[in-house]
C-alpha positions in Angstrom: 19.5 34.1 -9.5 17.8 33.5 -12.3 19.4 30.5 -13.1 18.6 28.8 -9.6 14.8 29.8 -10.3 14.9 28.0 -13.4 15.9 25.3 -11.5 13.6 25.2 -9.2 10.6 25.2 -11.2 11.7 22.9 -13.3 12.4 20.8 -10.0 8.5 21.4 -9.1 7.1 20.9 -12.6 9.0 17.4 -13.3 7.5 16.3 -9.4 5.2 13.5 -9.7 1.8 13.4 -8.4 1.5 11.7 -5.3 -1.6 11.1 -2.8 -2.8 9.4 0.0 -5.3 6.9 0.1 -8.2 8.3 2.0 -8.4 6.2 5.2 -5.0 5.0 5.8 -2.9 5.5 8.5 0.1 7.5 7.8 -0.2 10.1 11.1 1.4 7.1 12.8 4.7 7.2 10.9 4.6 10.9 10.8 4.9 11.1 14.8 7.7 8.3 14.9 9.8 10.9 12.4 8.8 13.3 14.3 9.9 11.7 18.1 13.2 10.4 16.3 14.4 13.8 14.9 13.5 15.2 18.7 15.7 12.5 19.9 18.7 13.8 17.1 18.0 17.4 18.6 18.3 16.8 21.9 21.7 15.0 21.7 23.2 18.3 19.2 21.8 21.2 21.6 21.4 21.0 25.5 20.7 24.2 25.5 17.4 24.0 23.7 15.2 24.8 25.9 11.6 22.8 26.5 8.7 25.3 24.4 11.6 24.7 21.3 11.2 21.0 22.2 7.2 20.9 22.4 7.3 22.8 19.0 9.4 20.1 17.3 7.1 16.9 18.7 4.1 18.5 17.0 2.5 16.9 14.3 2.9 20.7 11.9 5.9 22.2 13.5 6.7 25.8 13.7 9.9 26.1 13.4 12.7 25.6 11.2 11.3 23.2 7.8 12.0 19.5 8.4 12.8 19.3 4.7 16.3 18.6 3.6 17.3 20.6 0.8 18.4 18.2 -1.2 15.3 16.1 -1.2 12.7 19.4 -1.4 12.6 19.0 -5.7 10.9 15.5 -5.0 8.1 16.9 -2.9 5.2 17.2 -4.6 3.5 20.7 -5.2 0.7 21.3 -2.6 1.8 18.8 -0.2 3.7 18.5 2.8 7.1 16.3 3.5 7.9 15.7 6.8 11.3 13.2 6.3 9.9 10.1 5.2 6.4 11.1 5.0 4.4 12.8 2.4 1.2 14.2 3.8 -1.5 15.0 0.8 -4.7 15.2 2.0 -7.4 16.7 0.5 -6.0 16.9 -3.1 -8.0 14.0 -4.8 -6.8 11.5 -7.1 -9.2 11.2 -10.2 -12.0 8.6 -10.3 -10.6 6.8 -13.7 -7.1 5.8 -12.4 -6.4 2.1 -14.0 -3.0 1.6 -11.8 -2.7 2.2 -7.8 1.1 2.0 -6.7 1.1 1.8 -2.9 4.0 -0.6 -2.1 6.8 -0.8 0.3 4.9 1.7 2.9 3.7 1.2 6.5 -0.6 0.9 5.3 -1.3 -1.9 8.2 -5.4 -1.8 6.9 -7.5 -1.6 4.0 -10.7 -0.4 5.0 -14.1 -0.6 2.9 -14.0 3.2 1.9 -10.3 2.7 1.0 -11.1 2.2 -2.8 -14.9 3.2 -3.5 -13.8 5.8 -5.9 -11.6 4.2 -8.2 -14.4 1.6 -10.4 -11.9 1.4 -13.2 -8.6 0.3 -11.0 -6.9 -2.4 -13.3 -3.9 -2.7 -10.7 -3.6 -2.6 -7.1 -0.3 -2.4 -5.7 0.1 -3.1 -2.1 3.2 -4.8 -1.5 5.6 -4.7 1.5 3.5 -3.1 3.7 2.4 -4.1 7.3 -1.3 -5.0 6.3 -2.6 -7.3 8.8 -6.9 -6.6 7.6 -9.0 -6.6 4.8 -12.1 -5.9 5.1 -14.7 -7.3 3.7 -15.9 -6.1 0.7 -13.1 -3.6 0.2 -12.0 -5.5 -3.4 -16.2 -5.4 -4.3 -15.5 -1.7 -5.3 -12.5 -1.9 -8.0 -14.8 -4.7 -10.3 -12.6 -4.5 -13.0 -9.2 -5.1 -11.6 -6.8 -7.4 -13.0 -3.9 -7.7 -10.9 -4.1 -7.6 -6.8 0.0 -7.5 -4.9 -0.5 -7.7 -1.4 2.7 -9.7 -1.2 5.0 -8.9 1.6 2.2 -8.4 4.5 1.1 -9.9 7.8 -2.0 -11.4 6.5 -3.4 -14.3 8.0 -6.0 -15.4 5.2 -6.9 -15.1 1.9 -8.8 -11.8 1.9 -12.7 -12.0 1.7 -13.8 -11.2 -1.9 -11.6 -12.4 -4.1 -13.7 -14.8 -5.9 -16.7 -12.3 -6.7 -13.9 -10.2 -9.3 -15.1 -11.2 -12.4 -11.6 -10.5 -14.4 -9.0 -10.7 -11.6 -6.1 -13.1 -13.1 -3.3 -12.2 -10.8 -3.1 -12.0 -6.9 0.3 -12.6 -5.1 0.4 -13.0 -1.4 3.4 -14.7 -0.8 5.6 -14.1 2.3 2.3 -13.3 4.7 1.3 -15.6 7.5 -1.5 -17.5 5.7 -1.8 -20.9 7.7 -4.8 -22.0 5.5 -6.4 -21.9 2.0 -10.3 -22.2 1.7 -11.6 -24.3 -1.7 -14.0 -21.0 -2.5 -11.4 -18.3 -1.9 -10.0 -17.8 -5.5 -12.8 -18.9 -7.7 -17.0 -18.3 -7.5 -18.9 -21.6 -6.7 -20.9 -20.9 -10.3 -17.9 -21.1 -12.8 -20.0 -18.7 -15.4 -19.9 -16.2 -13.1 -15.5 -15.7 -13.5 -15.1 -14.1 -17.0 -11.2 -14.7 -17.2 -9.0 -17.7 -15.9 -6.2 -16.8 -13.1 -2.7 -16.8 -15.3 -1.1 -16.0 -11.4 -1.6 -16.9 -7.9 1.5 -17.0 -5.4 1.0 -18.6 -2.1 4.9 -19.3 -1.2 6.6 -18.7 1.6 3.3 -18.8 3.7 2.6 -21.5 6.7 -0.2 -23.1 4.8 0.7 -26.4 3.6 0.1 -27.1 -0.2 -1.2 -31.0 0.3 -3.4 -29.2 3.0 -5.5 -27.2 -0.4 -8.2 -29.1 -2.3 -7.6 -29.3 -5.8 -10.9 -27.9 -6.2 -9.4 -24.6 -5.1 -7.7 -23.5 -8.2 -10.4 -24.4 -10.4 -10.7 -21.7 -12.2 -6.4 -21.5 -12.4 -5.1 -21.7 -16.0 -2.8 -24.2 -15.5 -1.1 -25.9 -12.5 2.0 -23.8 -13.3 0.1 -20.8 -12.5 0.1 -21.4 -8.7 3.4 -21.0 -6.5 2.6 -22.7 -3.2 5.8 -24.1 -1.6 9.2 -22.9 -0.3 8.0 -21.8 3.0 10.6 -21.1 6.0 11.3 -18.6 8.0 
């Protein structure tokens, strides 16, 4: 028993902290997982009564825990874990955060308040989500950001506000649904407002054609090799 308790404490102390952003919609994912689990239970147990079925579909079920024993050690302390969802509301991230990795989730939108506390953020990873919309002004809250990863989402246009980020050097937008790029989408109208040049802009695997993009669009890029546009196909 002592050995078991020791292993459990080690597993909990080694779990990496994990928090959800303020307004991201993880509730829908949790509900879908609850529905999937309920379908499986119906197949395995035909004699389960109606009250128990209702408990299984609730957001925080009162029946047996839904956390498989083999993945319990990776559930962050203070959070609630349900299959593919980790619920860590109101635990807070430090405002001094430099990197925030939210890749490979099911985030569908970025809202104005999502990054308002993280003025020092330098790298933001949002790749491989389902983002369709970035609210105007969302990136104004992270003025020191150097890298923004938005590849493999469902964006139809370049997010507004990139041209106002003085220190932004890398922005990945490949594998989206972007059909046009404006001449001022990346660079400010006044050159002096940009403190560092871009050394990486990826737009490949988008519907936009390179011949439809004005050369002046990339006037604040280090060199032509810093921009990747071609190779679109579906």
